[in-house]
N, C-alpha and C positions, 0 to 999 in steps of 0.2 A: 627418606621421602615417604609420606603416607599417601597411599592411593586407594580409593574405595573400589571394591569389586563391582563391575557392571555386568548386566546381562549381555550375552553374546550378540543380542540384537542391536546393541548400541555401538557408537563409535568408541574406541578404546581410549583410556587415560584422560577423559574429559574432566574428571573430578580430582585431578592431582592438586594437592595443596600448594605445590611449589611452582606450578606453571599457569597460574591464573591469567596473567596478562597475555601470554602466548596463546592460550586456549581461546580467549575471547576474540583475539585478532584472527585466529584460524577459522573461527566460525563466521565472523563478520565479513571477511574478504570475499568469499564466493557470492554472498548476497549483494555486495557492492558491485561486483562484476556483472551479476544478473541485471541489476538496475541500469547499468550503463548500456547493456545489450537492449533492454526494453526501451530505453530512451532513443537509441539509434533506430529501433524498429518503428517507433511513432514518427520520428523525423522523416525516415525514408518513405513511410506509408503516405504521409502528407504530400511529399514531393510527387509521388506517382499519381495520387488522386487529384492533386492540383492541376495536373496536365489535362484533366477532363473539364476543367472550368470551375468557376466560383460556385455554381449550384451543386456540383458534385462534392466540393470541399465542405460546403455547409451541411449537406446531407450526411456525410461521414462524421462530421463534427457532432451532429445531433445523435447519430447512431452510436458513436463511441461513448457519449455521456450515458446513454441508456445501458450499454453493455458494462460500463463502469459500475453502475448501480447493481447489476447482477453480480459482479465481482465482490462488491461490498457485502452483499448477502452471503455469498460463498465464504467470505472471511469468517463468518460465525463458526463454520465447521472447522476451518483451518486453525483458528485461535484456540478453540476448545480442544482440538486434537493435540496441538502442541503442548498445552498445559498438562493434560492428563497423561499422554504418552511419556513426557519428560518425567513426571512424578513417578510413574511405574518403572521407568528405566532406573531411576535413582534408588528405588526400593527393591530392585531386582525381582519384581513381581511379573514374571514372564506371562503367566496366565492372564492377568488383568491387562497387561500390555497388548496381548494379542486381541483380547476382546475390544479394547478401546480403539485400536487401529481398524479392525474390521467393521465395528459399528460406525466409526467416522466415515468410512468408505461407503457403507450402506446408506447412511443418512445423506451423504453427498449425492448419491444416485437418485434417491427419492426426491430431494429438494431440487436437483437439477432438472429432472423431467417436469416436476410440478410448476416451477417458475418459467420454464420454456413454454409450456402450454398456456400459462397465464399471460406471458408476453405476447404470444400470437393472438390471444383473445382481446387484449387491450391495445394492441399495436395501432389500429386506426385512431382511437381516441388520443393516445399519447402523441402521435405525430401531429394530429390536428391542434393539440394544445400549444405546440411551438409556434404556430402561425406562420409557417414558411410560405414563400411564394410557390406558385403551382409547380414549377419545374423542380425546385429543390424538394418539395413535398413528395413528388412522385419518385424521385431518386432515393430519398430517405426510406421510403417504403420498400423499394427494390433491394436496397442494401440490407436493411434489417430483416427482411423476410428470409434471406439466405444466411446472414451472419448469426441470427438467433439459433440456427442449427448447431452452433458451437457452444451454446449456453450450458448444456449438460456437462460438456467437457471442462468448462471453467470451474464448475463445482467440483468435479473430480480432481482437477489440478490443485485446487486450493486444499481439498481434503487430504490428498496424498502429500502435498508439500508440508502441511501441518504435521503429519506423521513423521516424515523424514526429519523435520527440524526438531521435533520432540526427541528423536533418536540421537540428535546431535550431528546430523548429516545435512549440511547446507550446500554441499557440492552437487548432489543429485538434482535439486531444484534448479541450480544454475545451468546444468547440462540441458535440462528440459526447456529452460528459457531460450537457450541458444538454438536448439532444434526448432522450437516454435517460431522464433524470429526468422530463421533461414527459410522455413516453409512459407511464412507470411510474405516475405519480400520476394522470393522466387515466384510464389503464386500470384502476387500483384503484377509482377512483370509479365508473366505468361498469359494471365487471364484478362487483365485490363486491356492490354494492347494487342493480344493475339500473336504472340511470338512463337517461333518453332512449331508451327502447325496448329497451335491451340486457337480456339475461337476468340475473337476480340469482344469481350462481354462488358466492357466499361465498368460502370458502378456495380453491376451484378458480379463481375469478376472480383472486385474488391471484397464483396460480402462473402463469396465462396472462399477466397484466400484467408479471410479472418477466421471462418469456421474451421477450415482445414488446419490452420496453425494451432488452434486451441486443442483439437483432437490429437494433433501430432505431439504437443506438449504433454497432454494427459497420457497418451500412449507411451511416451518415453519414460515418464515417471513410473507408470505401472510395470513396464518391462524391467526397469531397474530394480523394482521390488521383487518381481517374480523370478528373475534370473539371479538370485542372490540367496544368502542364507536366511533372508527374511521372507521367503515365499509364503509362509503361513499368514503374513499380514496383508497379502495382496488379494484375498478373497473377500468380497463384501458380504456382510451378514445382514439378515433381515433385521431392520431397526427394532430395538426394544425400547419401550417408553422410558424405562429407568435410565438408559444410556442417552436417549434424546435429552432428558432433563440435565444430566451431568455435563454433556458436551455443549449444549446451547445455553445453559446457565452462565457458562464462562464466555462463550462465543458471541452471543447476541449483544451484550454491552459493547464489545469490541467493534462489532459491525455497526452499532448505533453511532459510534464515534465518527465514522465516515459520513453518515447522514447529518450529524451535527455540523461538521466542517462544511458540507455542501450547502446546507440551508443558510448558514451564517455567511458564507461567501456570496450568495445571491443578495442578501440584505446589504452586505458591505459594498457590493458593486452598485446597488441602488443609491447608497449614500454618496459614493463617488460621482455618480451621474448627476446628482443634484447640486454638486459644488459649482463654484464659478468656473473652474477648469473644465468641468463636464466631460465631454467626449475625450479630450486629451488625457484626463486622469484615468478614464476607463481604458484607454489605449495603452497607457503606461503600466497598468496593473499586470497584464500578462507578461510583459518584459521582465518585471521584477520577479514574478512567480516562476518564470523560466529559470532565472538565476538561482532562486531559492530551491527549485526542484533538484538542481545539481547538488546543493548542500544537503537536501533531504536524503540523498542516497546513503551517505554514511550513517546518518541518524537512524534511518530505517534498518540498515544492516546491523548496527549495534543493538538496536531494539530486539531484533530477531535473535541475535546471539544471547542477549541477556534473558530473554524469555525461555529459551531452551535450557540454559545453564542454571538459572535460578530454580526452575522446576525440577531439574534432576537433583540438585543439591538438597532441596527440601524433601524430595522423595527418599534421599539417603539420610534424612534427619540431621543434616549438617547445616544449621541455620547460619552459623558464622561464615561458612564458605559461600552460601547463597548470597549473603550480604556483600561479601567481597566481589563476587561476580557482578552484582548490580552496580556497585560503585566503580569497579574497574572499567566496565563497558561504558558507563556514563563519562568517565574522564577521558577515555580514548576517543569517544565520539566528540567530546568537547574540543579535544586537541585538533582533530581533523576539520570539524566545522568552523572552528575559530580561524584556522589557516585559510579556509575558503572565504570567510568573512573579510579577512584582511585583503585578500585578492580583489574581492568585489568592491571594497571601499576604495582601494587605490586605483583600480581600473574601471570604475563605474561608467565614466564617460565613453571609454572605448567599447565596453560591452553594450551599452545602450545604443551606440552608433551602429552596431551590427544589425539592429532591428528597425531603426527609424532614422529619417533625416529631418523630421519635423522638429524644430527647435523647442517648442513647448512640451511636446511629448517626451523628447529626450531629456529635458531638464527635470521633468517630473519623475522619469524613470531613474535618473541619477540620484535624486533625492530619496526615492524609495530604497535603492540599494544601500546608500550610505546610512540612512536612519535605521533600517532593519539589521544592518551588519552589527550594530552596537549590542544587540541582545541575542545574537546568534549563539554564543556560548551557553546561555541559559536555555535557549530552545533545544540545544543538543541534550542537556540534562532532562528536559521535559519529555522529549521523544523517547530517549533510551530507558528512563526509569518507568515510563508508561508501559513499555515492553516488558520490563522486569515484573511489574505488578500483574500484567496479564499472564506471564509465565507462572506466577505463583497462584493463579486462579482468581486474583482480586481485580478482575476487569471492570467491575461495577464502579469502583472508586476512580479508575482511570477515565471512565465515561463521564462520571459526574464532574470531575475536574475539567474535562474538555468542555462540557456544557457551561460551567461557570466562566471559563476563560473566554469562550467565543460569544456567548449570549449575555452574560451578566457584566463582563468587563469590556470586550472589544467593541461590540456594536454600540452600546450607550456612550462609551468613551470617544468613539469615532464621531458620533453625532455632536457630542459636546465640544470637542476640539475643533471640528471642521466648521460648525455653525455658531456654537455658543461663544467660543473664543475667537472666531474668525480666522482660524489658521487654514481654512479651505482644505485642499487635497493633502497638504503637508500634515494637517491635523490627523487625517485618516492614516497616513503612514506612521505617525507617532503612536496612534492607537494600536496599530498592528504590532509595532516593536514592543511597546510596553506590555501588551497582553501576552506576547510570546515570552517576555521576561517573567511575567507573573506566572505563566504556566510552568516554567522551569522551577521557580521557587516553590510552587504548590506541590509539584511532583517530588521535589527534594524533601519537603516536609512530610508527605505521605510515606515515602520510602523510609525515612529516618524514624518515623513513628513505629514501624515494625508490625502493624496489624496484619500485613500480608503473610507473615510467617505462620499465622494460626488459621489460615483459610483452608478448608477441606475441599478437595476436588472429587 
């Protein structure tokens, strides 16, 4: 068995030539577990806040969208850190590894503080843009004023998670997610309703719980780094412009992919609203997206695994092994997501029935699930190979492919099928499915082309 020697800062035996499938699965599984925990967190949070009424639920919904945008910006640091740290691990370049990790942490600190201050500065204008009713508007301001205190921690979490994943350690981010979730849910229970002697703060309690959970997660990650043989990586360094360029050159396109998805989703929803089904189609969309979010968990997990392993193999100058990691992760992701697609296809009516009793909404949700299930295997390839490209430092191609898929294919096709051919909401569902399939084929072509093997980080 041929095993490449790794720095002691990395997880051992990740680059074994004979354990490729097992290694990919071992890295993907903790990320899948963390995704399940985070989904449970969101579900329970909505239950607690929902007891405060519709205005509170709307306020937290808006606030969560804005915090998600902050996380998307923080992803730039995370993706850049993963690609560079993984490359240095594979090359056994301990000095550059230390610099990359410390610079990523320093950049996360600076950006976290900067965007938090910007958030407070723009908060009144942002909330006003949503056009909420007076009660929901006031509660959104109360929630975000306190929840934004956790924004610097979200940058730290993402930066630290990127470093851990580059090292080949996906367990530590999982543990941090569990800690953050426990703090969030317990904080919600104690501070929203005033249990066990704590004050009943309502929506403000939800904001405090959110901020505390982010700091708990960031603190857990930092402690795991500090109380280990990797302590030297836990000290943030003053950002150096050359490192800013290296990290953000890889990370910003990855972050931009999130904005592309977000903006195209807004346009897609607008097309749905204009169909004959109208409100019913818009109501069916989140039901379908909820199901797909469950399928996205393994896709995201295998993308993370591919990112770390492809980067490490390239650092070790083993392009053949990097390619094996990418394809193995994609096939494993395809197997899991295809299984889920079969379940959603067969039990679409039962799943839709969990969310609605409206016959029109239910029928549209069932159509969504069954149509999109057909291209779920290709979607798995698209998600996972995009992660592999990002791990190789070729995130710009992944971003451009996402732009083409969402804006050049999905939106025009949805309009054509819904209105031009008269397929109404079903046409929009087919546009989603076909564009997802196109995304998978495009990512397969980009990965097979091999240009990512020559990218310098």
